[in-house]
C-alpha positions, 0 to 999 in steps of 0.5 A: 537271500541264499539264492542271491549269495549262491548266484554271486558265488557261482558267477565269481567261480565262472568268471575266475574259470573263464580268466584262467582259460583265457590265460592258458589259451594258445593265443595267450600262451604264444604271447607269454612265450614271445614276451619271455623269449624277449626278456631271456635274450636280454639284448633288448627290453620288451616294447609295450606292444610286446608286454600289453597282452600278458600284463593287460590280462594280469591287471584285469584279473588283479583288478577284478579280484580287488573289487571282490568280483572273482573267487580269490582262492582261485585266483591265488591257485591259478595266477599267484606264481604268474603275477609274482613272477611276471611283475618281478620280470617287468617291473622296470619296464612298467615304471618306464611305460608309466613315465612315458604315458605320464601315468603313475597308475598304469598297471597298479592293481597288477603291482598291488596284488603282486605285492600282496602275494609277495608279502604272503610268501614272506610270511611263509618264509619263502625266499623273494624272487631273485635273478635266478627265479625269474629266469627259471619262470621265464625259461618255463613261459618260453617252452 
């Protein structure tokens, strides 16, 4: 039994590391940078195509976290800031996508994990993510 538990934990850590590496690789950094630039410009809303690489990845992280397939501590350390801020920046756009596709469940795991992290931060007396915090986050992503 110890070997099974140890193997499962090792797999959870490895998968968590792989998803973190993918989020930080060149291609994903470019997607994040481009999406942040569109949001910062403010003259148009991002298209689903512009959003999908980033939010699909965060949805996958969120889904696997909720299923217990990832190390929650590693996910929190690697993704909580991104999940909270990307959700705050894109919530209205995701709502529009849900309406356009007639699918209220679109990116719901991403939303649930963002809400979970927001509740944790509220318990620590952290202020909610406002417009300035979103702007600062997007500026760091756009570099």
